N, C-alpha and C positions, 0 to 999 in steps of 0.2 A: 646579198651584200648589205651590210648595215648602212642605212642612209646617213647623210651628213646632217647633223642637227644644227639648227639655226635659231638665234634669238634676234627678234626684231625690236629695235628701239626707235620709235617715231611718234611724235606727239599728235599728229593728225590721224584720227581714227580711220577716216576713209582711205587715206594713203596706206596706212598700216594693214588694213584689211585687204586692200587690193594686192599688196605685195605678198601677203600670206597666201591668198588664193592662187597667185601665179606660181609661187614656190611649191605649193602642195600639189600642183599638177605634175611636178617632176618626181619620178619614182625614187630618185636617189637623194632627195632633199626633204627634210622634215622640220617644220617650224615648231619648236618646243616651248616658246615663251614670247610674250609681247610686253614691251615697256613703253610708257608714255612720257618718261623723262629720264635724265641721266642717272639720278640716284636709284630709281627702280631698275634701270638697266644693270647697274653694278650689282644690286641685290640679287636679281634673277640670274645673272651670269655666274655668281658665286654659288648659288643654290643648284642650278641645273647643269653647269659646266658644258655649255654648248660647244660644238666644234668651231662655229663661226658666229660672230656678232655683227649684224648689219646695223650701223649706228648713224642716225641722223645727227646733224650738227646743231641746228637751231631747235633746242628744246628748253622748256621753262625750268627755272630753279638751278639746274646744272646742265650745261650744254654738252654735246656729244664729244667734243675735243677734250674737255677737262675730264669727262667720265672715262674716256679712253685712257688718259694718263693715270687716273686713280685706279682703274681696274688693272692695268699692267703693273702697277706697283705691288699689288697683292697677288696677282696671278700673271707673272711675266710671260707665260706661254700662251696667253689668250690671243686669238686671231681675230682681228677687228677690221672691218671694211667701213670707211666713212661714206655716208650717203648724203648728198646735198644738192640744192638747186644752184649753188654758186660755184663759179670756176675762176674767181679772181686770185691774184698772187697770194694774198693774205691767207685765204682759206687753204690753198694748196700747201703752202709752206707750213702752216700750223698743223695740218693733218699729218704731214711727214714727220714733223718734230714730235708729235704726240705718240708716235710709235705704231700708228695704224699700218696694216699691211696692204690695204687697198683703198682706192678712192673712186667712187662712182657718182655720176650726175643723175638726178632724177629724170633727166631727159634721155638717158641711155636706154637701149632696148632691153627687153626681157632676156634675150639671149646673152647680153653682156652681164646682166645681173647674175644669172645662173652660172655663167662661165667664171665670173669673179669669185663666187663662193667656192666653186670647185678648185680653182687655182690656189686660192688662199689656204684652203683646207690641206692642200698638198705642200704647203710651206713656201709657196711662190708669191712674189709681189705682183699685184694686179692694179694698175692705174689705167683708167680709160684713155683712149688715144688723145683727146683734147687736153687732158691734164698732163700726160707724158710730154706732149709738145710744149706745154707751158713751162714745165720744169726746166727745160733746156734754156729758157729765156730768163729765169729768175736770178740765178747767180752761179758761180763756178762750182759750188758745192751741191748743186741740185741732184746730180747723178748719185752722189754718195747718200744723200737723204733718201732717194728713191730705192736704191739697191740695198742699202744696209739698214734702212729704217732708223737712222740715227736720231736720238732725241736730244735737242739742245735744252739746257736749263732755262726755265722761264724766269723773268725778272721777279715775278710775283710767286708766292707760295700757292699751293692748291687751295688753302683756306682763303687767302686773299683773292684768288680768282673767283671763288664761289661768292664771296661777299661783293666783289665788283659786279658780278652778273646780277645779283639780287638788287643792288643799288640801281643799276641801269634799268632794271625792270620796274623801278618805282617803289621798292619795298623800304619801309622805314627800318631803323635799327632794331626796334622791338620785333617787327615781323621777321627780319632776317635772323635774329637770335632764336625765335621760336622755330623757324624752319630748320636751322642748323643744330638746334639743341645745345646752344651755348648761351652765356650771359650777355646782356646788352653791353656791359663794360668790355667784354672780349671783342664784340663786334666793333665797338668804337675804337678799340686799340688797333685792330686789323685795318679798319677804315683809314685811320690816321697813317698807318705804315704804308698802305698802298698808295695813298695820295702823295706821301713823301717820295716814294720810289718813282712814281710816274710824274712827279712835279705837276700834279693837277689838284686844284683846291676847291672845285665846286662840282655839284652833282651833274649839271648840264654837260660840263666838259668830260666828266667821267663817262657819261652816257655816250657821248660822241666817240670817245676812245673805245668803248666796248663795241660799238657798231663797226668802227674802222678795223678793229682787231678780229672781227668775226665772232665775237662772243655772243652777241645777240643780233637779231635782224632789225633793220631800221623801223619796221612796223610795230615793234614791241613797245617802244616807249617814246613816241613822237612828241608827246605833250611836254616833255622836259626840254626839248630843243627849241 
């Protein structure tokens, strides 16, 4: 029987290698690619078309939630499992809204990780027990989000979300422009638009918003706070 192909997206090399070793011990699972950030994850997913993508949230440049949204726009059938160390309401809701079919905590067992991949590959939703329990406490629409993977429109566009993350990571407009392959004027325009939409008008507050929204981890840019 053909093994289930898996793409790993995780910025910590040691963690990524550990997951790969675990999955490759399973005869029906085959890791076909590894990405260290969201943009590389999208690129490799489009190139190798894996059966399942295991996507970390907190990655530099482009976080896993935004990478999930962008990948599903160009490949709606992609099957993505979010992997994170955080189980707060914000991360859980945003994972469901992104269109991911699964949610795992890094504290979960090897058995749960392998089971999640197999379940999602079969087209079934898999959220670890602690996350499923949390869903019922978030709001009255939690079950719809979990069962149907409904994606709510974000206040910000994908480009604005990218720029927000880069700002929160301490990147200047010039650096953001170079990373995204756009002009500095375009970055400035998007920056102004996202500030207006969020009604936030300084970098430190944008960084705090990015942290509270689960876009970056608090350890990424503490100097701005």
